[in-house]
matplotlib code that plots the C-alpha trace (Angstrom):
import matplotlib.pyplot as plt

x = [82.3, 81.3, 78.0, 75.2, 71.4, 70.8, 67.5, 67.5, 63.8, 62.6, 59.3, 58.4, 54.8, 53.2, 55.7, 54.1, 56.9, 60.7, 62.9, 66.5, 67.1, 69.5, 71.1, 74.9, 76.1, 79.2, 80.0, 80.7, 77.4, 76.1, 76.6, 78.3, 76.7, 79.1, 78.1, 80.9, 83.1, 83.2, 79.4, 77.9, 74.3, 74.2, 70.6, 68.9, 65.8, 66.1, 62.4, 61.2, 57.7, 57.0, 53.5, 52.1, 55.0, 53.9, 56.6, 60.3, 62.0, 65.6, 66.4, 68.0, 70.7, 72.1, 74.4, 73.7, 76.9, 79.2, 80.8, 78.5, 75.4, 72.8, 69.3, 67.5, 64.2, 64.9, 61.2, 59.6, 56.1, 56.2, 53.3, 55.0, 52.9, 55.5, 59.2, 61.5, 65.1, 67.2, 70.8, 71.9, 71.2, 74.2, 77.1, 80.7, 81.4, 80.6, 81.0, 80.9, 84.5, 85.7, 83.6, 85.6, 85.0, 81.6, 83.2, 83.0, 79.6, 76.3, 73.3, 71.2, 67.5, 66.2, 62.7, 63.4, 59.8, 58.0, 54.5, 54.5, 51.6, 53.6, 51.8, 54.8, 58.5, 61.1, 64.6, 65.9, 68.3, 70.3, 71.8, 75.2, 74.8, 76.6, 75.6, 72.2, 70.6, 71.6, 69.7, 66.1, 64.5, 61.2, 61.7, 58.0, 56.6, 53.0, 52.9, 49.1, 48.7, 51.6, 50.3, 53.4, 56.9, 59.7, 62.5, 64.7, 67.9, 68.6, 72.1, 73.4, 76.4, 79.6, 80.6, 77.5, 75.1, 72.2, 69.1, 67.3, 63.6, 62.6, 59.3, 60.0, 56.4, 54.6, 51.1, 51.1, 48.3, 50.3, 48.2, 51.0, 54.8, 57.7, 60.9, 63.4, 66.4, 68.8, 71.9, 74.9, 78.7, 80.6, 82.1, 78.7, 76.3, 73.7, 71.3, 70.0, 66.8, 65.6, 61.8, 60.6, 57.3, 58.1, 54.4, 52.8, 49.3, 49.2, 45.5, 45.2, 48.2, 47.0, 50.1, 53.8, 56.4, 59.9, 62.6, 65.0, 68.4, 67.2, 68.6, 67.6, 65.3, 67.1, 64.2, 60.5, 58.9, 55.5, 56.5, 53.0, 51.0, 47.5, 47.7, 44.0, 43.7, 46.8, 46.0, 49.3, 53.0, 55.0, 58.4, 58.3, 59.2, 62.5, 64.0, 65.3, 64.4, 67.8, 68.4, 65.5, 62.4, 59.3, 56.6, 53.5, 54.9, 51.4, 49.4, 45.7, 46.4, 42.7, 42.6, 45.8, 45.0, 48.5, 51.8, 54.7, 58.1, 61.3, 63.2, 63.5, 67.1, 67.3, 64.2, 63.7, 59.9, 56.8, 54.4, 51.4, 52.9, 49.6, 47.3, 43.9, 44.6, 41.0, 41.2, 44.4, 44.0, 47.6, 50.6, 53.8, 57.5, 59.5, 62.8, 64.1, 64.1, 65.3, 63.8, 66.1, 66.0, 69.4, 68.2, 68.3, 66.3, 63.3, 60.8, 60.7, 57.3, 54.7, 51.9, 48.9, 50.8, 47.6, 45.1, 41.7, 42.9, 39.4, 39.7, 42.8, 42.1, 45.6, 48.9, 52.2, 55.1, 57.1, 60.0, 60.8, 63.3, 62.9, 66.5, 65.4, 64.4, 61.4, 58.5, 55.3, 52.0, 49.7, 46.5, 48.6, 45.6, 42.8, 39.6, 41.1, 37.5, 38.2, 41.4, 41.3, 44.9, 48.0, 51.6, 53.7, 57.4, 60.4, 62.2, 65.6, 66.1, 65.0, 62.4, 59.7, 56.4, 53.6, 50.1, 47.7, 44.4, 46.4, 43.5, 40.7, 37.6, 39.4, 37.7, 39.6, 37.6, 40.4, 43.1, 46.4, 49.7, 51.2, 52.7, 54.4, 57.6, 60.4, 62.4, 59.6, 60.3, 58.0, 54.5, 52.1, 48.5, 45.8, 42.5, 44.2, 41.0, 38.5, 35.2, 36.5, 32.9, 33.7, 35.7, 33.4, 35.8, 39.2, 41.0, 44.6, 46.7, 48.4, 49.4, 53.1, 52.8, 51.5, 54.9, 55.9, 53.1, 53.5, 49.9, 46.7, 43.7, 40.4, 41.9, 38.6, 36.2, 33.2, 33.9, 31.2, 33.1, 30.9, 33.6, 37.0, 39.4, 43.0, 43.5, 45.4, 47.3, 50.8, 52.3, 54.0, 51.5, 51.3, 52.8, 52.3, 53.5, 50.1, 48.3, 45.1, 44.7, 45.9, 42.6, 42.9, 46.4, 46.3, 42.6, 41.3, 38.3, 35.5, 33.4, 30.3, 30.9, 28.1, 30.4, 28.6, 31.4, 34.7, 37.3, 40.3, 41.0, 43.3, 41.4, 44.0, 45.9, 43.1, 43.9, 40.3, 36.8, 37.8, 40.1, 37.2, 35.1, 32.9, 30.0, 29.6, 27.0, 23.9, 24.5, 27.7, 27.9, 31.5, 34.2, 37.2, 39.0, 42.6, 44.6, 48.3, 51.4, 51.4, 50.5, 47.4, 46.3, 46.6, 44.9, 42.0, 41.7, 41.4, 39.0, 36.9, 37.0, 35.8, 33.1, 32.0, 31.4, 29.4, 27.4, 26.4, 25.0, 21.8, 20.0, 22.3, 20.2, 20.7, 22.3, 24.9, 25.8, 26.0, 28.4, 30.5, 30.8, 31.4, 34.2, 36.1, 39.4, 40.1, 42.4, 42.1, 45.9, 46.5, 47.2, 44.8, 41.2, 40.0, 36.7, 34.2, 32.0, 28.7, 26.0, 23.0, 20.9, 22.9, 23.1, 19.4, 19.2, 21.2, 20.6, 23.0, 24.0, 24.8, 27.0, 28.7, 30.3, 32.5, 33.3, 34.5, 36.9, 38.4, 36.4, 34.3, 31.1]
y = [135.6, 132.4, 130.7, 128.9, 129.1, 126.0, 124.3, 126.2, 126.8, 124.3, 122.5, 124.7, 124.6, 126.4, 129.3, 132.6, 135.1, 134.9, 137.7, 137.8, 141.4, 140.4, 137.5, 137.7, 134.9, 136.9, 137.6, 141.1, 142.8, 142.9, 139.2, 138.3, 135.1, 133.3, 130.3, 129.9, 126.8, 126.9, 127.0, 125.7, 125.6, 129.2, 130.0, 127.5, 126.0, 128.4, 129.0, 126.1, 124.8, 127.4, 127.5, 129.8, 132.2, 135.8, 138.0, 137.9, 140.7, 141.7, 139.9, 143.1, 142.8, 139.7, 140.6, 138.1, 138.9, 136.4, 135.3, 132.2, 132.9, 130.1, 131.3, 128.4, 127.4, 129.9, 130.9, 128.1, 127.1, 129.5, 131.8, 135.1, 137.6, 140.1, 140.2, 142.9, 142.5, 145.0, 146.0, 143.2, 140.7, 141.7, 139.5, 140.4, 141.3, 144.9, 145.1, 148.9, 148.8, 145.5, 144.0, 140.8, 140.1, 138.6, 135.2, 135.4, 137.0, 135.4, 134.7, 131.5, 132.4, 129.2, 128.4, 130.9, 132.1, 129.1, 128.6, 131.7, 134.3, 137.3, 139.6, 141.3, 140.9, 143.5, 142.5, 146.1, 145.8, 143.2, 145.7, 144.9, 141.2, 139.3, 135.8, 136.3, 135.4, 131.8, 131.1, 132.3, 128.9, 128.5, 131.6, 132.4, 129.0, 128.5, 132.0, 132.1, 135.7, 137.2, 139.9, 142.1, 141.2, 143.7, 141.8, 144.9, 144.4, 140.9, 140.7, 138.3, 136.3, 136.8, 133.2, 131.9, 134.8, 132.8, 133.7, 130.8, 131.5, 127.8, 127.5, 131.1, 132.2, 128.8, 129.0, 132.7, 135.3, 137.6, 139.4, 141.1, 141.0, 142.4, 140.4, 143.3, 144.1, 142.4, 144.2, 142.6, 143.1, 144.8, 141.5, 139.9, 140.9, 138.0, 136.8, 133.2, 132.4, 129.2, 129.2, 125.7, 126.1, 129.7, 130.8, 127.4, 127.5, 131.3, 131.4, 135.2, 136.1, 138.2, 139.9, 139.2, 141.5, 140.4, 142.9, 142.7, 141.7, 138.2, 136.3, 132.8, 130.6, 127.4, 125.7, 126.2, 123.1, 124.0, 127.7, 129.1, 125.9, 126.5, 130.3, 130.3, 134.1, 134.9, 137.0, 138.6, 137.8, 140.8, 140.3, 136.5, 136.5, 138.3, 135.2, 131.9, 128.6, 126.9, 123.3, 123.1, 121.1, 123.1, 120.5, 121.9, 125.4, 126.9, 124.1, 125.1, 128.8, 128.9, 132.7, 133.1, 134.0, 134.4, 132.6, 133.8, 132.0, 133.4, 130.2, 126.7, 125.3, 121.6, 121.7, 118.2, 117.9, 119.5, 117.4, 119.2, 122.6, 124.2, 121.6, 123.1, 126.6, 126.8, 130.5, 130.2, 131.5, 132.3, 130.1, 131.3, 130.3, 133.1, 131.4, 128.0, 125.7, 122.3, 119.7, 117.2, 114.6, 113.3, 109.7, 108.1, 105.1, 107.2, 108.9, 112.7, 113.4, 115.9, 114.1, 116.3, 119.4, 121.3, 119.1, 120.9, 124.1, 124.5, 128.0, 127.7, 127.3, 127.1, 125.6, 126.0, 123.9, 124.1, 126.0, 123.0, 120.3, 117.1, 116.0, 112.6, 109.8, 108.6, 111.0, 110.5, 112.5, 110.9, 113.0, 116.1, 117.9, 116.1, 118.2, 121.1, 121.5, 124.7, 123.4, 123.4, 124.0, 122.2, 122.1, 119.5, 119.8, 118.6, 115.4, 113.7, 110.8, 107.5, 108.9, 106.7, 108.5, 107.4, 108.9, 107.8, 109.7, 112.6, 114.6, 112.8, 115.1, 117.9, 120.2, 119.1, 119.1, 117.5, 114.8, 116.6, 115.6, 113.8, 110.8, 111.7, 113.4, 111.3, 111.3, 109.3, 105.6, 104.0, 105.0, 103.8, 104.8, 104.3, 106.2, 109.2, 110.9, 109.4, 111.3, 114.3, 115.2, 117.8, 115.3, 114.4, 113.9, 112.2, 113.0, 112.6, 110.0, 107.9, 105.0, 105.5, 105.5, 102.0, 100.4, 102.5, 101.5, 99.2, 99.7, 101.1, 100.8, 102.7, 105.5, 107.2, 105.7, 107.9, 110.5, 111.8, 110.6, 110.3, 110.1, 108.5, 108.7, 108.0, 105.4, 102.3, 99.5, 98.7, 95.3, 95.5, 94.6, 96.4, 94.5, 94.8, 93.1, 93.8, 90.4, 92.0, 93.8, 91.2, 91.2, 94.9, 95.0, 97.1, 98.0, 101.5, 100.9, 103.4, 102.3, 104.4, 106.6, 107.1, 106.1, 106.1, 106.4, 104.5, 105.8, 104.0, 101.3, 98.3, 95.6, 93.0, 93.5, 92.8, 89.8, 88.5, 89.6, 90.6, 93.2, 95.0, 97.8, 96.1, 98.4, 98.5, 100.8, 99.6, 101.8, 102.1, 104.6, 104.1, 101.4, 100.3, 96.9, 96.9, 93.7, 94.1, 92.1, 90.4, 87.1, 85.9, 83.5, 86.0, 88.7, 86.5, 85.4, 89.0, 90.0, 87.0, 88.2, 91.7, 90.5, 88.1, 91.1, 92.7, 89.6, 89.8, 93.2, 91.8, 95.1, 96.7, 98.1, 97.7, 101.2, 100.3, 97.0, 98.9, 101.4, 98.5, 96.9, 100.3, 100.9, 97.7, 98.5, 97.1, 94.1, 92.6, 92.9, 90.5, 86.9, 85.5, 86.9, 87.6, 86.4, 88.8, 86.2, 88.0, 86.1, 84.8, 87.3, 90.2, 88.7, 88.4, 92.2, 92.6, 91.8, 89.8, 92.9, 94.7, 91.9, 91.8, 95.1, 93.3, 90.6, 93.1, 94.4, 91.0, 90.0, 86.9, 87.5]
z = [184.8, 183.1, 183.6, 181.8, 182.2, 180.1, 181.1, 184.4, 184.7, 182.2, 182.9, 185.9, 184.6, 187.6, 188.0, 187.1, 187.9, 188.0, 189.5, 188.3, 189.4, 192.2, 190.4, 190.3, 192.5, 193.4, 189.8, 188.5, 187.6, 185.0, 184.6, 181.3, 180.0, 177.7, 175.7, 173.1, 173.3, 177.1, 177.6, 174.3, 175.6, 176.9, 177.9, 175.5, 177.0, 179.9, 180.4, 178.2, 179.0, 181.8, 180.6, 183.3, 183.3, 182.6, 184.2, 184.1, 186.1, 185.7, 182.5, 181.3, 184.0, 182.3, 179.4, 176.7, 174.9, 173.4, 170.2, 170.0, 172.0, 172.1, 172.9, 171.1, 172.7, 175.4, 176.0, 173.9, 175.1, 177.9, 178.9, 178.1, 176.2, 175.2, 174.5, 173.3, 172.2, 174.1, 173.9, 176.2, 173.4, 171.3, 170.1, 170.8, 167.2, 166.0, 162.3, 162.4, 163.7, 162.3, 159.5, 159.5, 163.2, 162.4, 162.3, 166.1, 166.4, 166.2, 168.3, 167.8, 168.1, 166.6, 168.1, 170.9, 171.2, 169.8, 171.1, 173.2, 173.4, 172.0, 169.6, 168.0, 167.3, 166.2, 165.0, 164.7, 167.8, 165.8, 163.4, 164.9, 165.2, 162.5, 161.3, 163.0, 159.6, 160.0, 163.1, 162.9, 162.2, 164.0, 166.2, 166.3, 165.3, 166.5, 168.1, 167.5, 168.5, 166.6, 164.3, 163.7, 162.7, 161.7, 160.1, 159.5, 161.3, 160.1, 158.7, 156.1, 157.2, 155.3, 154.8, 152.9, 152.3, 153.6, 155.7, 157.3, 157.9, 158.1, 160.1, 161.4, 161.3, 161.0, 162.4, 163.4, 162.9, 160.6, 158.0, 156.1, 156.2, 154.3, 153.8, 153.8, 151.7, 154.0, 155.3, 153.6, 153.6, 150.8, 149.8, 149.2, 146.5, 146.7, 149.3, 149.5, 151.4, 153.0, 153.3, 154.2, 156.1, 156.8, 156.6, 156.8, 158.3, 158.5, 157.6, 158.0, 155.9, 152.9, 151.6, 151.4, 149.9, 148.9, 148.4, 145.5, 147.0, 147.5, 144.5, 145.1, 147.2, 148.3, 150.1, 149.6, 151.0, 152.5, 152.3, 152.0, 152.6, 153.9, 153.7, 152.8, 152.8, 150.7, 147.7, 146.7, 146.8, 145.5, 143.7, 144.0, 140.3, 141.0, 142.6, 141.2, 142.8, 143.0, 143.9, 146.2, 147.1, 146.3, 147.2, 148.8, 148.3, 147.6, 149.0, 149.6, 148.9, 147.9, 147.2, 145.3, 141.7, 140.1, 140.6, 138.6, 139.0, 137.5, 137.0, 138.4, 138.6, 139.5, 141.7, 143.2, 143.2, 141.8, 143.8, 145.4, 144.4, 143.7, 145.2, 146.1, 144.7, 143.6, 142.6, 140.5, 137.0, 136.0, 136.4, 134.7, 134.5, 132.9, 132.0, 130.8, 133.8, 134.9, 137.2, 138.7, 141.5, 142.5, 143.3, 139.8, 141.0, 141.9, 139.6, 139.5, 141.0, 139.6, 141.4, 142.5, 141.4, 140.2, 141.9, 142.1, 140.5, 139.3, 137.9, 135.7, 131.9, 130.6, 131.9, 130.0, 131.3, 128.1, 129.7, 131.9, 130.9, 133.0, 133.7, 135.2, 132.9, 135.0, 135.5, 137.4, 136.7, 139.3, 139.5, 138.4, 136.9, 138.7, 139.0, 136.9, 135.7, 133.6, 132.0, 128.2, 127.2, 128.4, 127.2, 128.8, 129.8, 127.6, 128.3, 127.9, 125.6, 127.1, 129.4, 131.0, 131.8, 134.1, 133.6, 136.3, 136.7, 135.3, 133.8, 135.7, 136.1, 134.2, 131.7, 128.6, 125.4, 123.4, 123.8, 124.5, 123.0, 126.0, 124.2, 121.0, 122.3, 120.6, 123.9, 125.6, 125.2, 127.7, 128.9, 131.6, 131.2, 133.7, 134.0, 132.3, 131.1, 133.5, 133.6, 131.5, 130.8, 128.2, 126.2, 123.3, 120.4, 120.2, 117.0, 118.0, 116.1, 118.7, 116.5, 117.1, 120.9, 121.4, 121.1, 124.1, 126.3, 129.3, 130.3, 129.0, 131.2, 131.4, 129.3, 128.5, 131.0, 131.9, 129.2, 126.8, 123.8, 120.7, 118.1, 118.1, 115.1, 114.3, 117.0, 115.7, 117.2, 115.9, 115.8, 119.1, 121.7, 125.1, 128.0, 131.7, 134.9, 136.5, 136.3, 137.4, 134.1, 131.6, 129.8, 129.1, 127.6, 124.5, 124.9, 124.6, 126.9, 126.6, 129.6, 130.3, 127.2, 124.7, 121.8, 118.4, 116.0, 115.7, 113.3, 111.9, 114.4, 113.7, 115.5, 114.7, 117.9, 120.4, 122.5, 123.0, 123.6, 127.2, 125.7, 124.0, 125.5, 128.1, 127.2, 123.5, 121.9, 120.3, 117.2, 115.3, 112.4, 111.3, 111.8, 109.9, 110.0, 108.9, 108.9, 109.4, 109.0, 112.4, 110.7, 108.9, 111.5, 114.4, 112.3, 111.5, 115.1, 116.3, 113.6, 114.5, 118.1, 117.3, 115.0, 117.8, 120.0, 117.2, 116.8, 120.5, 119.8, 118.4, 118.3, 115.8, 113.0, 109.2, 108.9, 111.5, 109.7, 106.4, 108.0, 109.3, 105.8, 104.2, 106.6, 105.6, 104.0, 100.6, 101.0, 97.5, 97.1, 100.0, 99.0, 101.5, 102.0, 105.5, 106.9, 108.5, 110.1, 110.8, 112.5, 110.7, 112.7, 111.3, 107.8, 107.7, 107.9, 104.7, 101.1, 99.0, 97.1, 100.3, 101.5, 98.1, 98.9, 101.4, 98.9, 96.3, 98.9, 99.5, 102.6, 103.1, 105.0]

ax = plt.figure().add_subplot(projection="3d")
ax.plot(x, y, z, "-o")
ax.set_aspect("equal")
plt.show()
């Protein structure tokens, strides 16, 4: 009365029909197929890769009944078009008579029907099967014709209250599905759900309903990725994301307009979470949350999290506390063309942050506060606001952040900035290990921007002419030159460098030159006057009285 069908008909590609109605091989009928410790493989891979198989006769004569029944990959990549769980698929344990017997009762259905042509699946017969919830991973993966799934009947195992639906409906044709209120034992009050790639690639899926006895999601990697028709997820906000990877969770859900998350507890990534959600207008986190990646040598990644979320206008991440001390925002809000309000997460003391193309092509009209958090001690900036076409004015005082910077390159390239104020350079120069950008250390760089006004800028910390904007305007209406205490010789050298650039701008008109002189700060209290060495070409545009204004402020023209 013991046997195994493991791999029995596997790879019989041309077989179209199998008749098991007379199969007993001398055993007592119905045959009791035990896997357990004696037959650990059971009927796994039994009909695997029987691609032409359409008919199986007599399967109901085999009693798939055991304390540990393994049916994984049983029909995977076979040609069957319909399958119904019947009473012969029942584990030994019956919790209606002994609720603690479930320790010896489960059926492993992992990838059982993967790649078949079935159109529906019903788990109702498993009302009596304990621990079934642990072994549903990939059961209908790539069943391209599956349009109906009834999950009622799935029971939650006693020992860990967890249901694994990893890849369960990956690539199916489901349009709507309900994740039911799972049947649980008296001793359990919570249900945990694993959802990595559960509905990935379900391009026809429109609606998903979660019922309320699911307390937490412990895995969400690619859960709804490429569900391009998905418009509604009901009760998602009732569950906590606990210690899980949520990367790509809503990747390319291009019709989803609202995402509301209850709480994030030690989620390990935010990368690509809402990538390509072009219809998203509301993103909400309801309770204080934490993000944490256990590998302390690796940055916590928020890269591409809201990439091309072109409809969203406001994103508030203020309920998140970043528990890691290295954070990366590579292209996080790239092409968020409607974005005009952003509140960043909170950080631990000593945090290093990398902003790389973070807001590139976004709709920002202002420079957001992304540097001043006192817990941020090191900042990498590269192409942060590239081609933010709505960005015309920069009025944010970032004087204090330059001591934190390890790199500033192409910060405002391609914007429509016409006014910059409040930008100053402290004594500590920016440093970088990137030898390719040495000439731009500490530079603001406004390439391809129609900059006309420069507010309070401490030019004394420019390295050389190569550090200056490579495309200076032909008209300057305001500029201020403020020597600091880095040393008279160095200060004079840097002032000479910036004036050297101005001297190359031979088309500057008299009004521009007067604005430059008017913007010079009064330094008469300094022991040593500073030289402002305008070229003869520029001086010829000014009268002695006009140049005397600079002299009265302590400058030598």
